[in-house]
N, C-alpha and C positions, 0 to 999 in steps of 0.2 A: 788973705783975710781968714782968720782962725774959724775952724768948724764949731758951730754952736747948735745943739740939738734944739734949743728953743726957738732960735731964729730960723732953723729949718722948718719947724712946725708953722711958724708965723708965715714963712714963704709959702707952705702948702696952704694955708688959709687963703692967701692971696690969689692963689691958682684956682680956686673954687670957681663955679659958674657965676659969672658977674665980675669976676676979677681979671686982671691983666696977666696972661701967661708970661713965664720968664723968657727972656731973650737968649740966643745962643752964646753971645758973649759972656752973659752972666753966669751961664752954667760952666763955661770953660774956666772963668776966674775962680768959681768955687772949687773946681777940680784941682786947679793949680795951687789954691790955697791948702789943700790937703797934702801937697807933696811933702814928703818927709815925716808927716805924722801917721799916714796909712800906707806903708810900702806894699802891704799884703794886697791891696786893691788892684794893683797893677799886676800883681802875680796871678790873681784870680782871672783877670781880663785875658791874660796871655794864655792861661791854662783852657779858658772856654774856647778862645780862638783855635788853639791847638786840637782841642776835642772835636770842634766843628769840622776842621779841615781833615783831621784823621778819620773821622766817621765817614767823610765822603770819599776818602782815598783807600781805605781798607774795605774790602767786601768779600763775600762768600758766594760761591757758585755751588748749587746742589749737584748730586751725584748724576742726575739725569739731564743736566743743563750744560750748556755752554754760554760764555759771555762775549757778546759782539761789542767791541770797543770802539767808539768814534771820537775822533779829536777835532774839535770845532765842526762837527758834523761830517767829517770825513772818516770813512772806515780805515782802521789802522791794523787791527789784530783780532783774534779770537782766543779767549782765554778758557782753559780746561776747568773741570771741577776743583774746587778746594779754596783756600785762602789767597786772594789776589790783592795786588796795589795798582792804583791808577792815580792820575793827576785829579785835583779836586774838581768839584763841579763846576760847570762853566767852561772847564777846559776839555775834559774827557767825559763822555757819557757811556754806560754799559746797559745793553739790553740783554736780558737773559732769555734764552731760548730753549724750550724743552724739547730734546731730540728724541726722547724714549717714549714720550706719551703719544697714544694713538687717538687722533681726532677722527671725527666722522661728519659728513654732510648727508642729509636725507633729502630725497627727490621724490615729489608726489605723495609725501606723507602727511597726514593730519594727525600726528600724535600730539596729544596736547601737553605732554610732559617735556617742555622745551627747557634745555640747559644750555650753558655756555659751550659745552663739548658736543652738543647735539643741536645744531643750528639749522634752520630753514626758515623760508619766508612764511610770513603769517598770513598772507592773502591766500583765501581758499581758491580763488580762481587761477592763481599762479600754480598751485598744486595740480589742478586739473590739467593745466596747459603743459606742465612738465611730464605728466604721466601719459597723456594721450599721444600715441604714436602710430604711424602708418606702416604696416608690415609689407613685406615683399610681395604677398598675394593680395594685397589691396584691401586688408581688413584693418579696422581701428581697434588697437589694444590699449589697455590700461596697464602701464609698466612702471610701477614704483621700485626704487632701488636705493641702496645706501653705499657711499664711498668711505672706506677706512683708509687713512693715510697718516704718515709721519713726516717730520721735517728732516730732510737728509743733508741739506746745504743751508746753514743759516744765513750766510751772506746773500745768496740768491733769494732766499725766502723774504728777507727784510728789505732789499734794495733793488732787485731787478724787475719786479712787478709792481705796479702802483697799488692795485686792489687785489690782492692774492686771492681772497675768498670768492669774489665775483669771478675772477679769471678761472679758478677752479670749478665753479659751478657751470659756467658757460661751456668749458671744455668737456666737462662730464656729460652735459646733456647733449652736445653735439656728437660726442663719440657714441653714446648709446642710442641716438636715433640712427646713426649711420648703421650701426649693427643690426638694430631691429628693421631698418629698411632693407637690409639683405637677407632677411630670414622670413620664414613663414609664420602664421599665427600658431600653428601646431608646435613648431620649434620653440617659439617664445613661451609657450605654456609648459611644455614638456621637457624642454633642454635648457632651463634656466642657468644651470652651472656653466654650460658651455657658452652660452651668450654672455655671461658675466665675466668669463675669462677672456674672451675676445674684446670686450669693452674695456676691461683693465689695461690690457697690453696697448690698445689704441690710445687710451687716456694717458697712460705713462709716456708713450711716445710724444703726444702733443704737449705735455707738461715739460719734458726735457728739452723740446724746441723752443718753449717759451722761457727757459730757464727760471722756472718756478721754484725750484729747490725742494720739491715734494716727491716723496716715493709712495705710490698707491700700494698699500699692502692687500686689500681685497675689496671686491664689489659684491654686495649681496643682493641678489634679486628677490624681492618680496612677491607676495602672491600676485600673479599676473592673470588678467581676465579681459574681457571686452566690456564697453560701457553698458550700464543697466538697460539703457534705452533699446539696444539691439540684442540684448541677451536672449529673448526668445527665438528671434530669427537665427541667431548662431547656433542655439541648441538644435533648431530644425535642421540646419545645414549638417551639424554633426551627426544627427540622427540619420539623415540621408546618406551621408559619407560611410557611416557603419553599416547600414543596410547594403549599400553598394559593395563594400568590402565582404560582407557576409555571403552575398551571392556570388561574388567573384571566387571566394574561397570554396563554396559549394560546387561551382562549376569546375573549378580546377581539381576538386576531389573526384567528381565524376569523370573528368577528363583522364586523369591518372589511373582510374579503374578501367574504363572502356578502351581507351587508345592502347594500352600496353596488351590487353587481352586480344584486341583486334590484330595488333601487330604479331602476337605470338601465334594466333590462328593462321594468319597469312604465311608466316615463316613455316608453320608445320604444314600447310597445304603445299607450299612451294618445294619443301623437302620431299613430301610424300610424291609429288609429280616428278621431281627428279629421281627418286628411288624407282619409281614405276617405270620411267623412262629408260633408266639404266638396265633394269631387270629385262624389259622388253628388248632392248638391244642386244642385251648378253644372251637372251633366249634365241633371238633371230640368228645371232652369230652362231651359237651352238647348233641350231637346226640346219643352218647352212653348212657347217662343217660336217654334221652327221650325214646330210644329204650327198655332199661330195665324197665322203668316205664310201657310201653305199654305191654311189655312182661308179668309183674306181674298181669296187668288188664286181659289180655288175658287168662293167665292160670287160673284165677277165673272164667271167663265167656266167653269160647271160641267162641260160636255161636253168642252172642250178640257183642262181640268185633270184629269179623270178619265181621259181618254185617255193624257195624258203620264204620270200616276202610274202607269197600268197598263203602258206600254211601259218605264218605268224599273224596275219591279219584275221584269217578264219579262227584261229584259236583265241583270238581277243574278241571276236564278235559273237561266236556260237553261244558261250555261256550267257550272254545277255538275251538271247532270243527265246528262252523258255523251252518247251518241249518240241522235238523235231520228229517228223514221219517221213520215212523213205518208202515210196510206193513203187511197186515194180512197174515198169511200162507196159508189161503184158496183162496187167490186171484189169479185168473187165467189169467187175461188179465191186461197188465200194461200201456194200453193206457190212461186210465183216470189219470194216473200219469204224462203224458207228460207236462202238464201246471203246474206242482208243482213248477217249478224253477222260475216263473215270480211272480214279486211282485204285489201288489195290484194296482198300477197305470199303469200297462200294460207293465212296463219296467222289463227287465230280471235283 
């Protein structure tokens, strides 16, 4: 059947609402009728088909991405950045994974600026449950934190874990609770960097065991405190602890002042006693040696030695006795002796 524009317009009018739509056989007959008169139509159809399949076979992967290729749903290979070729859609499928982008998950945060890269549960009670933790010294602490991570193994990330985000959050929360449970409330507040580092190592170990394909870059501990309901009591406890530490410091200061001085005095007294004892012993030994030497001389010449000793003693004693008077044994009257106690100047 020859192609006729007017007939085509009439056929369109017939296909308007209320008319009978054309049958498939009619359409094929019309297309067959155009054979030989419009060869370019087939070329256009072929080009469209080629472009369609070409657009699904040729694709580009960004510099920060890799392409995970699946054939009929089964993993076959990983393509690197650049221009790549695959089989058409329906046979092979490519999933692009950014391995350079840093993702983050927030725990216990109520930040209203929610983005695709900063995801957290929207339920306020879940925030509170995530951040409330029991410390090793039986305090309840509010511990919000952020996990920053990258994808290190696209295959494991896509196929090994069913819900990778839920798994990451569960493992991160359990790791943080384990570390906090082994620490005191003071360590949680004052040593956040150390706590975060321990939690990061533990979380990375758990993710590797689960084959999650994730590398944890950093865990950031946010402001840690106690719940508002127990804040006054916690402040009182801290104040009591500070007063206790102050008194201990003062006691130690007094101790280090008094005890060393007392030990020094004791050592001084002991040394003095030892010196005195040594002096007494040496003196006694000297006196004994002197006595023995005198005795030896006395035994050689008793009369001479006795007289010499007597004279030495008298020479030592008489100067200390003051005025001495020698009275004749034949003197009968002591009146001439009444003025002996006066000095030459008439003064007594």
